[in-house]
N, C-alpha and C positions, 0 to 999 in steps of 0.2 A: 468423590470424588477426591485422587490424592496426588500433592501435588510430583511437581517431576522437581526431582533434585539431582544430579551430579557429580557432586561438587562435598568437601568434607571443613567445616569454616575451624579455622585451627582450636578455638576458645571452647569450644565442643568435643573437645580431643579428652581431654581430665573425662570425663565418660565415658569413650572408645577405650579407654583405659583400667578401667574398672575405680578408678580415684575422685568422680567426680562427682555434684548428687546427683543428677539419673544415671537408674543404671546400663545397661549399653540400650537393651529391648529397649526403655523405655523414651533413648536417646532418637533411637531407629524411629523406633512411634513417631518422633516428631519432625527428622524430617524426611519421613514421608507423609508423611499429612495425614496418619492417620489418628493422630494425639494435636486438639491444640494444644501450644503451653499458655501455659494459665499464666498471667504478670500479675497484682493484688497490687492497690492504690501506697502498699508499702513499699513493697518489692519496685516497684515504677519508682518511689520516692527514692530511696537508694538509691538507680542505676542511674536519674538524675544527680542527685549530687557526686554519684565519683565524676559523672563527665563535669561537670563545674566545677569542682574541684581540679579537675588534671592537673591543666595549663598552671595551676599553682604552686601544686607539691612538683615538679617537674620548674620550676621554677625555682624553688627553694632548694634543691638535690643541684641543681644548676651552683649555686650562690657557695652551699656546705660545702664542696668538694670542689669549685672553682676550676668548675668545669665548665664546656655548650652542648645543650641542646638542641640540636633542630629540630629538619623536619620530623616536624611534630603531624601525627596523619596524613604525609602528604602521601599517598598512594597505599593500591593491592600486589603484592604480587602473593606468585601460585610455587609448590613445589609438589613434588610427588607428579611429575611431565602433569600440572597443573591442574591434580587433585584436590587439591592442599591450599586451600586460598588464606588470605595473614596478612594483616593488616597492622602492625610497629604504634607505638605508640610518638618513636624518635629517637632521631643517631647521636651518637657522642665519641670521644674520641678516649682512652686511659693508655699511658705509659706510652704515647700516638699507631697503637692496637683499634682500629674502628670495631664501635663499636654499640647494639642495636639495648632499646631502651622500653618496660614493659611498666606501663605506670598501671598500682591500684588505690582505690581508697577505701579501707574496713574498718568496717566496726564487728569482724565476729567476735563470738567468745571463748569460737574450739580453742582457733589452730592462729597462727599470726600468714600474710599469706606467705610469708621467703619460704618456713618453712611445707605447703604445696607442693605434691610430688606432683602435680596435674598441670602447676604453675610454671616448672618446671621443666612439661611435656610442649610447654602454647612456646615456652619460649626455645628451647630447640626444634621443631617445627619451624622459627622465626628465625632461625642459625640455618636451616636449610633455603629454605625462600630467597632468605639475600646473600650467602655466602657466607658469613660470617666462620667466628671460630669461641665466641662469648657475646651475654647478653643481664644486661644487669637488669634487675627486678626490685625495682622500688616502694614507698608511694608512703602512705601514711593508716597504722593499723591504730585504733582507739586512739586515733586523736596524735598516737610518736610514729617521728619517723622512723621506715625498716625500709633495710636496701640489703640488698646480695649481688653476689657476683656470678653469674651460673657461666660454664666453660661448656663447651662441644662437647657430644659423649656418645661416638656413635654407634652403637649399640640400640643409645632410647631411637633410635631417628636412623640405625632396619629395619626396627618394631614399628616407629610411626607408618614409613612408607608403608611395613605389611598392617599394618593397620586400617591407612586409608588406601589400598589395595581392597580387600577386604566391605569396604565402604560401600563403598563406591559401584561395587559389585552386586549387591545389593541392593542396589537403589539401581540398581539399572534391572536385576532380573536373572542374572546372572551369575547368583550364590545363596545360597538358604544360610540362616543363622548358627542354625544346625554347627552348619560348616565355621562357622565365619573361625579366628582359632582365639581358641579363647586356651592356649596352651602360653602366648604375651603377654593376655587377664593375666592368671597365678603368678603372672611373674610382678605385678604389683600392684597386686589387690589379692585380696582373699572373696571376692566375685566370685560367683558361675553363674551358666547360665541360669536365668528361671523358666522354674514346672510350672506350666501354662495346668490352673485348676479346675478343672466345671463344679459345676453344683455335683454331680453324680461323686465327684472325688475327697465330698467333704459329707461325714453324720451331719444331720438337723444339731445335730449338740455342739461339735466344730462349730457350723454359722451363727447360732447363737454365741460363741463366746470373741467372737471374730467383732462381732456386728456389736456386743456388747465392748469390749475392749475400744472400738474405735468410737464409742461414748463415752466412755471411762476419763481417753486420750482427748475428749474436749475437750470435757469440763475440768480438767486436771489443769490445763493448761492456762483457765480463765481464772480458778485458783490460787495457780502459781502467780499467772501477773502483778493476781490483788496482794500476793502477802511482796516478793516486790515493789511495792506500791507501800505498800504499806510501812513496813522493814524503814525503808531509803527514809520518809518521813519521819520516824522516832528514834533512828541512830541523829539523823541531819537534827532534832529539832533536842533528843537532849543525851550527855558522853556520860561516861565516866559515873551513872546513877543508879541506881536502883528500884523498887515498888513490887507493890503484890494486892492485889486485891482478894475477894471471899476464893476467886477460883485458881488463878494464878501468882508467880511470882516472876520480874521483869528482871532482870539484869542485862545495861549497854555498858558492858565497855572495852576497853582501848585497850590492846595488842602490837608486839610489834614484827613489823612486814619482815615475812622470810628475805635472806641474802637472797639474791639472785645473777644471772653471770649474762649483762645487753649486751646483746650479739648485734642486736642493729646499732648500734656506736658503736661497737668494735667492728663491721660490719663498713659506718658508714667511713671511719679513719683510714682501716687497711682495706681502700676498696679493691685489692688483688689478690687479695687472699679469698680461698673459698671454703669455707670453712661447711659446706654441705659435706665430708667426709668424714664428720665427726659426730658425725647423726646417729642415733644405735632406734632401729626402727622395735617399735613399740609392738605387744602381743597384737596378733587379730580376734572384733569382738562383734558378733552376730546382734543388726536392730532392723529391727523393723515398724517402719513407717506405715500410716496411715491417713489416708487424706480424704479432706468428705467431700464427697460427690458435688455439685452444683444442682441442683434443681429447676428442672426450666416450670414456668411457671405461669 
């Protein structure tokens, strides 16, 4: 039996816009109860750490920016006629303007959360629920403070309303996935509606190829993790050294780091400047995600 859900949680909007971890259809399956959202021990540990660090992060930004962040996790509010459920992490005032606060604690190696389109969309949803014109997205990324001031974007908020209406109507059985507003998804990502392939759609060769790819990716992850572990040990114990054995030559050297613009520090020191408009969007790319299925014992 599928669970009944007739609303959307703000944190899942990124997936419904095509910029989250899950595809649109994967997120729908989770919210419809067709798929159980699997959270392994490592993911749960990250969530627990983020929750434990939240107040500490907010306390840091209070002191660093000379502001007060109150009403922390105090209430839920709804937008889109009660269909969009939101819970903010806090509230403050910047130059006398009431401002919401969203906090993140992340060690992601791909991008800083302040650059995430998904979190921008999430903060826009909060602005809709609380009727505010700006929101702070702040926290810790790889152990360093990160900050961004996000301004109200009416176009994004209109798109949120359309997405939320579509999701709720699908949940209620009033709309099919084929009628989903894919034109909005295409504005924010390169994601397309996924084709449902059956055994009849694939040749035996293709089935074996995909299966081999899944096995190889699992083996590669084990090898990559081991390489990282050994490299960390070697770099920690030996510096600016060389050595050779019968098979290989080994060189451990030090290079100067590249000069980069510290946008996080700049944003913290200039909280009312929106640097998002200076970003350039990269080229789209295609990915394949293979997840091992649990075997029932």
